[in-house]
GUROLUM-829128 format. One record per residue: residue number from 0; chain; x, y, z of N, C-alpha, C in turn. Coordinates in pm, whole numbers, always signed. Each point is the difference from the previous one (the first is absolute). Example, Ala and Ser with C-alpha at 12.3 -4.5 7.8 and 13.67 -1.06 7.14 Angstrom:
2
(0; A; (+1319; -569; +780); (-89; +119; +0); (+90; +120; +0)),
(1; A; (-35; +105; -72); (+82; +119; +6); (-77; +109; +73)),
***
This chain:
212
(0; A; (+8760; +13391; +8583); (+20; -46; +137); (+132; -77; +12)),
(1; A; (+81; +35; +99); (+124; -70; +25); (-28; -119; +92)),
(2; A; (+7; -120; -58); (-36; -119; +78); (+105; -33; +106)),
(3; A; (+116; +67; -4); (+101; -21; +104); (-40; +65; +131)),
(4; A; (-108; +76; -2); (-42; +67; +122); (-43; -98; +108)),
(5; A; (-16; -128; -35); (-30; -101; +101); (+117; -12; +99)),
(6; A; (+122; +37; -45); (+117; -2; +88); (+10; +136; +68)),
(7; A; (-13; +3; +132); (-15; +124; +73); (+131; +65; +42)),
(8; A; (+103; -79; +24); (+124; +55; +55); (+114; -34; -96)),
(9; A; (+30; +92; -91); (+98; -28; -104); (+125; +85; +18)),
(10; A; (+109; -47; -59); (+125; +77; -5); (-6; +89; -123)),
(11; A; (+21; +129; +17); (-25; +95; -109); (+125; +56; -65)),
(12; A; (+118; -27; +54); (+122; +57; -58); (+119; -89; +31)),
(13; A; (+108; +19; -79); (+122; -75; +27); (+61; +43; +133)),
(14; A; (-15; +129; +34); (+54; +48; +127); (-63; -75; +118)),
(15; A; (-130; -15; -6); (-70; -73; +106); (+44; -146; +3)),
(16; A; (+16; -56; -118); (+42; -140; -10); (+140; -20; +58)),
(17; A; (+91; +93; -33); (+137; -11; +50); (+6; +13; +152)),
(18; A; (-88; +81; +58); (-4; +12; +145); (-38; -133; +65)),
(19; A; (-81; -78; -71); (-45; -128; +54); (+101; -111; -26)),
(20; A; (+58; -4; -120); (+81; -114; -44); (+150; +27; +7)),
(21; A; (+40; +125; -22); (+142; +31; -1); (+56; -2; -142)),
(22; A; (+134; -10; -10); (+68; +10; -129); (+79; -127; -29)),
(23; A; (+23; -31; -127); (+74; -121; -34); (+147; +10; +39)),
(24; A; (+60; -117; +20); (+142; -6; +35); (+85; +32; -122)),
(25; A; (+127; +25; +24); (+94; +28; -109); (+6; -120; -96)),
(26; A; (-4; -121; +56); (+3; -120; -85); (-121; -6; -90)),
(27; A; (-118; +32; +55); (-122; -6; -79); (+2; +101; -114)),
(28; A; (+65; +112; +21); (+9; +103; -104); (+105; -38; -104)),
(29; A; (+116; -42; +45); (+112; -21; -91); (-4; -134; -73)),
(30; A; (-93; -90; +37); (-7; -130; -67); (-56; +10; -141)),
(31; A; (-60; +113; -34); (-62; +17; -132); (+108; +29; -104)),
(32; A; (+4; -81; -105); (+91; +24; -111); (-82; +28; -126)),
(33; A; (+64; +53; -103); (-73; +45; -118); (+16; -92; -120)),
(34; A; (+68; -114; +19); (+17; -95; -109); (+28; -138; +57)),
(35; A; (-10; -100; -83); (+26; -137; +45); (+149; -21; +22)),
(36; A; (+34; -59; +113); (+137; -48; +20); (-1; -152; -9)),
(37; A; (+112; -63; +29); (+8; -146; -13); (-94; -70; +97)),
(38; A; (-24; +57; +118); (-88; -60; +98); (-146; +2; -49)),
(39; A; (-42; +113; -55); (-136; +11; -52); (-20; -91; -121)),
(40; A; (+100; -8; -85); (-9; -90; -115); (-17; -146; +46)),
(41; A; (+76; -37; +102); (-11; -136; +52); (-139; -25; +58)),
(42; A; (-51; +98; +74); (-135; -13; +57); (-102; -20; -112)),
(43; A; (+4; +84; -102); (-96; -11; -110); (+11; -133; -73)),
(44; A; (+119; -54; -7); (+20; -128; -70); (-67; -116; +73)),
(45; A; (-30; +19; +130); (-61; -106; +81); (-148; +25; +29)),
(46; A; (-49; +116; -37); (-137; +37; +37); (-101; -48; -105)),
(47; A; (-103; -76; +43); (-104; -46; -92); (-129; +83; +9)),
(48; A; (+0; +105; +85); (-126; +68; +28); (+24; +146; +33)),
(49; A; (-89; +86; -52); (+8; +143; +29); (-140; +58; +10)),
(50; A; (-11; +112; +70); (-122; +79; +4); (+30; +131; -70)),
(51; A; (-84; +34; -99); (+19; +121; -80); (-107; +102; +37)),
(52; A; (+42; +116; +47); (-92; +106; +40); (+1; +111; -106)),
(53; A; (-120; +38; -44); (-15; +107; -98); (-118; +88; +40)),
(54; A; (-11; +115; -64); (-119; +83; +15); (-24; +74; -129)),
(55; A; (-125; +39; -24); (-29; +74; -122); (+29; +149; +22)),
(56; A; (-30; +80; -99); (+34; +142; +6); (-74; +71; +113)),
(57; A; (-111; -58; +45); (-78; +59; +109); (+38; -54; +137)),
(58; A; (+98; -90; +5); (+44; -55; +127); (-75; -122; +47)),
(59; A; (-89; -55; -85); (-71; -123; +35); (+99; -116; -9)),
(60; A; (+18; -73; +109); (+110; -96; +12); (-41; -143; -31)),
(61; A; (+100; -80; -31); (-19; -142; -27); (+128; -73; +39)),
(62; A; (-13; -119; +52); (+115; -87; +27); (-25; -133; -68)),
(63; A; (+96; -45; -78); (-18; -122; -79); (+111; -100; +32)),
(64; A; (-35; -128; +28); (+103; -102; +21); (+60; -44; -132)),
(65; A; (+131; -21; +0); (+71; -49; -119); (+89; -116; +41)),
(66; A; (-12; -111; -70); (+79; -116; +38); (+37; -87; -118)),
(67; A; (+114; -65; +11); (+48; -90; -105); (+117; -77; +57)),
(68; A; (+75; -66; -84); (+117; -72; +48); (+100; +98; +60)),
(69; A; (+77; -43; +100); (+100; +90; +60); (+87; +66; -106)),
(70; A; (+20; +129; +15); (+78; +73; -98); (-82; +45; -120)),
(71; A; (-132; +3; +12); (-84; +37; -114); (+15; +147; -39)),
(72; A; (+57; +81; +90); (+26; +139; -33); (+122; +7; -91)),
(73; A; (-15; +65; -113); (+111; +14; -94); (+78; +127; +34)),
(74; A; (+128; -14; +26); (+85; +114; +35); (+73; +46; -126)),
(75; A; (-26; +124; -42); (+69; +57; -116); (+136; +56; +41)),
(76; A; (+1; +76; +107); (+124; +57; +54); (-28; +43; +144)),
(77; A; (+92; +74; +59); (-13; +35; +141); (-119; +91; +29)),
(78; A; (-56; +64; -101); (-109; +95; +20); (-133; -44; -60)),
(79; A; (-1; -110; -74); (-122; -35; -73); (-31; -150; +10)),
(80; A; (-128; -28; +32); (-50; -138; +4); (-130; -8; -78)),
(81; A; (-40; -123; -33); (-124; -21; -75); (-79; -112; +64)),
(82; A; (-130; +24; +21); (-93; -104; +45); (-78; -49; -120)),
(83; A; (-4; -131; -24); (-83; -51; -109); (-148; +12; +36)),
(84; A; (-81; +34; -97); (-145; +4; +21); (-57; -131; -53)),
(85; A; (-30; -93; +90); (-52; -130; -39); (-151; +7; -26)),
(86; A; (-53; -112; -47); (-144; -6; -25); (-78; +22; +128)),
(87; A; (-108; +76; -10); (-84; +26; +115); (-145; +11; -40)),
(88; A; (-76; +77; +77); (-143; +13; -28); (-33; +122; -86)),
(89; A; (+105; +64; -52); (-13; +115; -91); (-54; +126; +68)),
(90; A; (-2; +5; +132); (-35; +125; +68); (+112; +103; -17)),
(91; A; (+123; -47; -4); (+122; +81; -16); (-2; +127; +86)),
(92; A; (-42; -13; +125); (-7; +116; +89); (+136; +69; +13)),
(93; A; (+105; -78; +25); (+133; +59; +17); (+48; +69; -128)),
(94; A; (-23; -67; -113); (+45; +55; -128); (-70; +132; -29)),
(95; A; (-130; +7; +20); (-74; +123; -23); (+51; +112; +92)),
(96; A; (+27; -35; +124); (+52; +101; +92); (+133; +55; -47)),
(97; A; (+89; -87; -42); (+133; +42; -44); (-8; +93; -122)),
(98; A; (-98; -23; -86); (-16; +85; -118); (-34; +145; +38)),
(99; A; (-58; +19; +120); (-36; +135; +42); (+87; +53; +113)),
(100; A; (+71; -90; +68); (+85; +40; +113); (+117; -97; +8)),
(101; A; (+120; +48; -26); (+118; -87; -12); (+51; -54; +133)),
(102; A; (-40; +58; +111); (+61; -36; +128); (-51; -137; +50)),
(103; A; (+95; -86; +36); (-34; -134; +48); (+83; -35; +122)),
(104; A; (-50; -94; +79); (+74; -55; +112); (-12; -151; -2)),
(105; A; (+106; -70; +35); (-1; -146; +1); (+58; -53; +130)),
(106; A; (-54; -114; +44); (+58; -76; +110); (+25; -141; -52)),
(107; A; (+123; -45; +12); (+39; -135; -41); (+18; -89; +122)),
(108; A; (-44; -126; -13); (+14; -97; +109); (+74; -123; -49)),
(109; A; (+70; -65; +95); (+59; -132; -22); (-56; -91; +108)),
(110; A; (-64; -111; -36); (-57; -89; +101); (+104; -41; +105)),
(111; A; (-39; +14; +126); (+89; -37; +110); (+87; +112; +50)),
(112; A; (+15; +107; -79); (+79; +115; +42); (-94; +109; +51)),
(113; A; (+27; +51; +119); (-94; +93; +62); (+19; +144; -49)),
(114; A; (+119; +36; -45); (+20; +134; -53); (-44; +7; -146)),
(115; A; (-63; +111; -37); (-44; +20; -137); (+85; +108; -67)),
(116; A; (-8; +6; -132); (+73; +101; -76); (-101; +95; -64)),
(117; A; (+18; +128; +24); (-90; +101; -55); (+70; +77; -112)),
(118; A; (-74; +23; -108); (+51; +80; -111); (-107; +101; -39)),
(119; A; (+37; +126; -9); (-88; +106; -48); (+59; +63; -124)),
(120; A; (-85; +44; -89); (+51; +62; -121); (-109; +44; -94)),
(121; A; (+40; +20; -126); (-92; +40; -105); (-12; -114; -100)),
(122; A; (-121; -18; -53); (-26; -115; -87); (-60; +43; -133)),
(123; A; (+14; -88; -98); (-65; +16; -129); (-41; -138; -48)),
(124; A; (-89; -5; -95); (-45; -126; -59); (+77; -20; -130)),
(125; A; (+70; -113; -10); (+85; -23; -117); (-55; -116; -85)),
(126; A; (+32; +5; -129); (-34; -109; -93); (+123; -41; -80)),
(127; A; (+117; +31; +51); (+128; -28; -64); (+28; -150; +5)),
(128; A; (-12; -66; -114); (+17; -144; -4); (+144; -44; +29)),
(129; A; (+96; +86; -27); (+139; -33; +30); (+22; -15; +150)),
(130; A; (-76; +73; +79); (+8; -13; +145); (-93; -110; +49)),
(131; A; (-123; +0; -51); (-102; -93; +50); (+34; -146; -29)),
(132; A; (+77; -26; -106); (+33; -138; -34); (+82; -68; +110)),
(133; A; (+68; +78; +83); (+79; -57; +110); (-89; -54; +111)),
(134; A; (-131; +34; -3); (-93; -43; +104); (-101; -101; -53)),
(135; A; (+32; -62; -113); (-89; -101; -58); (-6; -124; +88)),
(136; A; (-118; -59; +10); (-20; -126; +71); (-79; -92; -92)),
(137; A; (+47; -124; -14); (-62; -95; -93); (-11; +60; -140)),
(138; A; (+104; +73; -38); (+11; +65; -131); (-104; +110; -22)),
(139; A; (-65; +43; +107); (-97; +109; -9); (+64; +128; +52)),
(140; A; (+12; +95; -89); (+57; +130; +35); (-114; +92; +46)),
(141; A; (+13; +64; +116); (-107; +91; +42); (-20; +111; -102)),
(142; A; (-126; +40; -20); (-31; +106; -96); (+56; +134; +45)),
(143; A; (-7; +24; +129); (+49; +126; +56); (+72; -28; +132)),
(144; A; (+71; +101; +46); (+65; -7; +130); (-3; +136; +66)),
(145; A; (+41; +4; +125); (+7; +125; +75); (+147; +33; +21)),
(146; A; (+46; +103; -68); (+137; +46; +17); (+8; +100; +113)),
(147; A; (+98; -17; +88); (+9; +85; +119); (+139; +61; +11)),
(148; A; (+4; +129; +18); (+123; +71; +33); (+6; +13; +152)),
(149; A; (+103; -56; +60); (+11; -5; +146); (+44; +135; +55)),
(150; A; (-75; +48; +100); (+37; +122; +71); (+44; -29; +143)),
(151; A; (-65; -99; +62); (+34; -40; +136); (-2; -152; +10)),
(152; A; (+94; -51; +79); (+8; -145; +20); (+52; -23; +142)),
(153; A; (-75; -77; +79); (+45; -22; +137); (-67; -123; +62)),
(154; A; (+66; -54; +100); (-52; -114; +75); (-100; +49; +104)),
(155; A; (-113; -71; +9); (-100; +31; +102); (+15; -102; +113)),
(156; A; (-4; +47; +123); (+26; -87; +114); (-102; -113; +13)),
(157; A; (+31; -98; +82); (-76; -126; +7); (-119; +3; +94)),
(158; A; (-27; +111; +68); (-99; -1; +107); (-139; -43; -45)),
(159; A; (-44; +45; -117); (-136; -35; -44); (-13; -150; -25)),
(160; A; (+104; -63; -58); (-7; -143; -25); (+21; -81; +127)),
(161; A; (+75; +56; +96); (+14; -67; +129); (-133; +2; +74)),
(162; A; (-64; +117; +2); (-128; +11; +71); (-107; -88; -65)),
(163; A; (-2; -4; -134); (-103; -77; -70); (+29; -149; -2)),
(164; A; (+127; -39; +26); (+44; -140; -9); (-34; -59; -137)),
(165; A; (+18; +81; -102); (-42; -37; -135); (+62; -131; -48)),
(166; A; (+127; -20; +28); (+67; -119; -53); (-7; -119; +95)),
(167; A; (-63; +14; +115); (-8; -108; +98); (-124; -86; -31)),
(168; A; (+20; -117; -57); (-112; -83; -42); (-87; -44; +117)),
(169; A; (+54; +1; +119); (-80; -39; +117); (-115; +98; +24)),
(170; A; (+13; +122; -50); (-105; +100; +19); (-101; +2; -114)),
(171; A; (+25; -77; -105); (-88; +3; -117); (-136; -62; +34)),
(172; A; (-104; +56; -56); (-136; -47; +25); (-24; -129; -77)),
(173; A; (-70; -95; +63); (-35; -125; -68); (-80; +29; -126)),
(174; A; (+25; -77; -105); (-64; +27; -129); (-151; +3; +8)),
(175; A; (-58; -86; +83); (-146; -4; +9); (-59; +125; +65)),
(176; A; (+85; +78; +65); (-48; +123; +65); (+33; +127; -80)),
(177; A; (+64; -18; -115); (+32; +116; -84); (-126; +53; -69)),
(178; A; (-2; +128; -38); (-113; +53; -75); (-18; -76; -131)),
(179; A; (-124; -19; -40); (-30; -61; -130); (+0; +111; -104)),
(180; A; (+104; +5; -81); (+12; +107; -99); (-112; -7; -105)),
(181; A; (-39; -118; -50); (-113; -3; -94); (-128; +57; +60)),
(182; A; (-30; -33; +127); (-119; +55; +64); (+13; +151; +23)),
(183; A; (+118; +44; +35); (+22; +142; +21); (-20; +78; -131)),
(184; A; (+59; -50; -109); (-13; +67; -128); (-143; -3; -52)),
(185; A; (-68; -111; +20); (-140; -10; -44); (-86; +103; +72)),
(186; A; (+25; +18; +130); (-75; +99; +76); (+29; +141; -48)),
(187; A; (+125; +26; -37); (+37; +133; -46); (-54; +30; -140)),
(188; A; (+8; -98; -90); (-52; +18; -135); (-152; +13; +2)),
(189; A; (-63; -81; +86); (-145; +6; +23); (-79; -13; -131)),
(190; A; (+31; -108; -71); (-69; -27; -125); (-37; -147; -4)),
(191; A; (-124; -32; -34); (-48; -138; +11); (+80; -98; -85)),
(192; A; (+53; +47; -111); (+76; -89; -88); (+141; -27; +51)),
(193; A; (+45; +77; +101); (+133; -18; +55); (-9; -70; +135)),
(194; A; (-21; -131; -3); (-10; -79; +123); (+140; -32; +52)),
(195; A; (+13; -35; +128); (+131; -40; +52); (+64; -113; -81)),
(196; A; (-80; -96; -45); (+54; -112; -77); (+57; +48; -133)),
(197; A; (-72; +88; -68); (+48; +51; -129); (+127; +82; +20)),
(198; A; (+2; +80; +103); (+119; +81; +27); (+119; -89; +36)),
(199; A; (-24; -103; +80); (+108; -93; +37); (+59; -67; -124)),
(200; A; (-86; -43; -92); (+46; -63; -124); (+78; +99; -86)),
(201; A; (-47; +125; -5); (+68; +102; -78); (+137; +32; +58)),
(202; A; (+8; +11; +132); (+128; +25; +64); (+98; -113; -24)),
(203; A; (-49; -123; +11); (+87; -116; -23); (+56; +1; -142)),
(204; A; (-86; +31; -96); (+44; +4; -140); (+104; +110; -19)),
(205; A; (-23; +115; +62); (+93; +112; -12); (+134; -31; +65)),
(206; A; (-4; -63; +117); (+124; -28; +73); (+83; -112; -62)),
(207; A; (-67; -89; -72); (+72; -115; -58); (+37; +18; -147)),
(208; A; (-71; +89; -70); (+22; +11; -145); (+37; +139; -48)),
(209; A; (-15; +103; +86); (+23; +135; -49); (+91; +81; +94)),
(210; A; (+104; -64; +52); (+97; +73; +81); (+92; +86; -87)),
(211; A; (+28; -50; -120); (+88; +71; -93); (-63; +4; -138)),
***
């Protein structure tokens, strides 16, 4: 059963879509470059956060947040960058996907800047210590990294961040009204031994002692 059948009126082809939306401008087409230039290098040197999109061989997708000190992306040359794989929960969803499907997409952000930088390319999982040692923090060298060969690199316009008012602190929700992540996770795990208090303590320990 196709569960998408709940949606009754869908767009079925690019031709139909183009009739509704139209075509990109010359600027939107020509802004895509195939390697890092000085502007992209400068952007990456200031970016502390990225979203990494991957999919497995069957097309099952995943998006993973990646963050560290500004400039955490290691630039090898104009065509190749490396993301350090820091300590996590060992799900390694992105890593497993890359092992079966090399294609990746990334969006980089700089706090306060509304335009983002997009990079698409092919990835591999590396264990080359000569490269990884450049991304050591507190003398801890990551065990592995994600090496990326850049195929496309371009600036994404600011409209989504303008509409969302992401960087405008006046729009931020009061802390007391934010979702309780320990309660949310406890409900999802649904195991009596995993209470919100235990999860909160575990998260605190992970965030304070196991970042690197």
